[in-house]
C-alpha positions in Angstrom: 0.0 0.0 0.0 2.8 2.4 0.9 4.5 1.9 -2.5 1.2 2.6 -4.4 0.7 5.7 -2.2 4.1 7.0 -3.0 3.7 6.2 -6.7 0.5 8.2 -6.9 1.9 11.1 -4.8 5.1 11.4 -7.0 3.5 10.7 -10.4 -0.2 11.7 -10.4 -0.2 12.1 -14.2 1.5 8.7 -14.8 -0.3 6.4 -17.3 -0.3 4.0 -14.4 -2.1 6.3 -12.0 -5.5 4.6 -12.7 -4.0 1.2 -11.9 -2.5 2.5 -8.7 -5.9 4.0 -7.6 -7.6 0.7 -8.5 -5.2 -1.5 -6.6 -5.0 0.9 -3.6 -8.8 0.8 -3.4 -8.7 -3.0 -3.5 -6.1 -3.2 -0.8 -8.0 -0.8 1.4 -11.2 -2.8 1.0 -9.2 -5.9 2.0 -8.0 -4.0 5.1 -11.6 -3.2 5.8 -11.2 0.6 5.2 -14.0 1.1 2.7 -14.3 4.9 3.4 -10.8 5.3 2.1 -11.3 2.8 -0.7 -14.4 4.3 -2.3 -12.8 7.6 -3.6 -10.0 5.6 -5.1 -12.4 3.2 -6.8 -14.4 6.1 -8.1 -11.1 7.6 -9.5 -10.2 4.3 -11.2 -13.7 3.9 -12.7 -13.5 7.4 -14.2 -10.0 6.8 -15.8 -10.6 6.3 -19.5 -7.1 4.9 -20.0 -7.7 2.1 -17.5 -8.4 -1.4 -18.9 -12.2 -1.7 -19.2 -12.2 -4.9 -17.1 -10.6 -3.1 -14.2 -13.0 -0.1 -14.6 -16.0 -2.5 -14.7 -14.7 -4.2 -11.5 -14.3 -0.9 -9.8 -17.8 0.0 -10.7 -19.0 -3.4 -9.5 -17.4 -2.9 -6.1 -18.8 0.6 -5.8 -22.3 -0.7 -6.7 -22.0 -3.4 -4.0 -20.9 -0.9 -1.4 -23.7 1.5 -2.4 -26.3 -1.3 -2.1 -25.0 -2.2 1.3 -25.2 1.5 2.3 -28.8 1.7 1.1 -28.0 3.9 -1.8 -30.0 2.1 -4.5 -30.0 5.0 -7.1 -26.2 5.3 -6.9 -25.8 1.5 -7.1 -28.1 1.4 -10.2 -26.1 4.2 -11.8 -22.8 2.3 -11.2 -24.3 -0.8 -12.8 -25.6 1.2 -15.8 -22.0 2.6 -16.2 -20.8 -1.0 -16.5 -23.3 -1.6 -19.2 -22.2 1.5 -21.0 -18.6 0.6 -20.7 -18.9 -3.0 -21.9 -22.4 -4.2 -22.7 -25.3 -5.8 -20.9 -23.4 -9.1 -21.2 -20.9 -7.7 -18.7 -23.5 -7.6 -16.0 -24.1 -10.7 -13.9 -27.6 -12.2 -13.5 -28.0 -11.0 -10.0 -27.0 -7.5 -11.1 -29.5 -7.5 -13.9 -32.2 -8.6 -11.5 -31.2 -6.0 -9.0 
């Protein structure tokens, strides 16, 4: 985590900044620090240069967090963003039903 923090601090415009934000967010979720993870996952999801699969996963994690926080409108928007990014096929059955 410290290495990714330093990378983002020293090189915020790096082509790898999106990946750094994504993986920092994942690590923070693993460490049960979701309030710190969410802004990083939002950053990663917004990075057009980030691999679409990573952007979609960031959006998926955000949607899950938003559903757990009883924010259905925000969760639905995150799922729609996955659909716009990839296609409806990128959504899982439970996400389509939700």
